[in-house]
C-alpha positions in Angstrom: 94.0 76.8 86.2 91.8 78.6 83.7 89.6 76.7 81.4 91.4 73.5 82.2 94.8 75.0 81.4 97.4 75.0 84.2 99.2 78.4 84.4 101.5 77.6 87.3 105.1 77.4 86.3 107.6 75.5 88.4 111.3 76.1 87.8 113.3 73.1 89.2 116.5 75.2 88.8 115.1 78.0 91.0 116.6 77.8 94.5 113.3 79.0 95.9 111.3 76.2 97.5 108.5 74.7 95.3 105.7 75.7 97.7 107.0 79.3 97.5 107.0 79.1 93.7 103.4 77.9 93.7 102.5 80.7 96.2 104.2 83.3 94.0 102.5 82.0 90.8 99.0 82.0 92.4 99.6 85.6 93.7 100.7 86.6 90.2 97.6 85.0 88.7 95.4 86.8 91.3 97.0 90.3 90.7 96.9 89.8 86.9 93.2 89.0 87.3 93.7 85.6 85.5 92.1 84.2 88.7 88.9 86.0 89.5 87.4 86.9 92.9 85.6 83.9 94.4 86.9 81.6 91.7 87.4 78.1 93.0 91.0 76.8 92.9 91.8 73.2 92.0 91.8 70.9 95.0 95.1 70.0 96.5 95.0 66.6 94.8 93.9 68.0 91.5 96.7 70.6 91.3 99.3 68.1 92.6 98.3 65.7 89.8 98.3 68.5 87.2 101.8 69.8 88.0 103.2 66.6 89.3 104.0 67.9 92.8 103.5 66.2 96.1 100.1 67.1 97.6 101.8 68.2 100.9 103.7 70.8 98.9 100.4 72.2 97.4 98.8 72.1 100.8 101.6 74.1 102.3 101.3 76.8 99.5 97.6 77.0 100.0 98.1 77.3 103.8 100.4 80.3 103.4 98.1 81.8 100.7 95.2 81.6 103.1 97.2 83.0 106.0 98.1 86.0 103.8 94.5 86.4 102.7 95.0 85.7 99.1 92.6 82.8 99.2 89.9 81.6 101.6 88.7 78.1 102.2 85.3 76.7 102.9 85.5 73.4 104.7 84.4 70.5 102.6 83.9 72.7 99.5 87.4 74.1 98.5 89.7 77.0 98.3 88.6 80.3 96.6 90.3 83.5 95.4 90.0 86.7 97.4 89.4 90.0 95.6 92.6 91.3 94.1 91.6 95.0 94.4 91.1 94.6 98.2 94.3 92.6 98.4 96.2 95.3 96.5 94.8 98.0 98.8 95.9 96.1 101.8 99.3 95.5 100.3 99.7 99.2 99.4 98.8 100.1 103.0 101.4 97.7 104.3 104.0 99.1 101.9 103.2 102.6 102.9 103.7 101.7 106.5 107.1 100.1 105.6 108.1 103.2 103.6 107.1 105.4 106.6 109.5 103.4 108.8 112.3 103.8 106.2 111.8 107.5 105.9 111.7 107.8 109.7 115.0 105.9 110.0 116.6 108.1 107.3 115.5 111.3 109.2 116.9 109.8 112.4 120.3 109.5 110.5 120.1 113.3 109.9 119.0 113.2 106.2 116.8 116.2 105.1 113.6 115.8 103.1 115.3 117.0 99.9 118.0 114.2 100.1 115.4 111.5 100.8 113.3 112.6 97.8 116.5 112.6 95.7 117.2 109.1 96.8 113.7 108.0 95.8 114.1 109.7 92.4 117.4 107.9 91.9 115.6 104.6 92.5 112.7 105.4 90.3 114.8 106.6 87.4 116.6 103.7 85.6 120.1 104.4 84.5 120.8 107.1 87.1 123.4 106.9 89.8 121.8 104.8 92.5 118.9 103.7 90.2 118.1 100.0 90.0 117.6 99.0 86.4 118.4 95.7 84.7 122.0 96.8 83.9 122.9 97.3 87.6 
């Protein structure tokens, strides 16, 4: 919520659970900097009322957001946004670790560096063989 406007969109046709949609929307708002570091989030009851969702669903989303360090809570005060830049750096580190595992697995399969780089280029270049663009 920014300036009293709810920016969380729930798609009832989406097969993803509602708490996951709320989680994803809040993460999106954090990374887009629509939610600022240390900004207080609406209380569970406030958000539940605003988007007409069961408070237990909001609580579940907040719980997972806190476990993943997107938000922090102060007992009796509320839930607050963590710094997006710090979160992005942590996320990038985790992604680099995952990429390292994938490259290691590819090398164990006997692929040479040049082939691995070619595979990455294919993925990064839309419309190429092996690339992943919207027309795939």
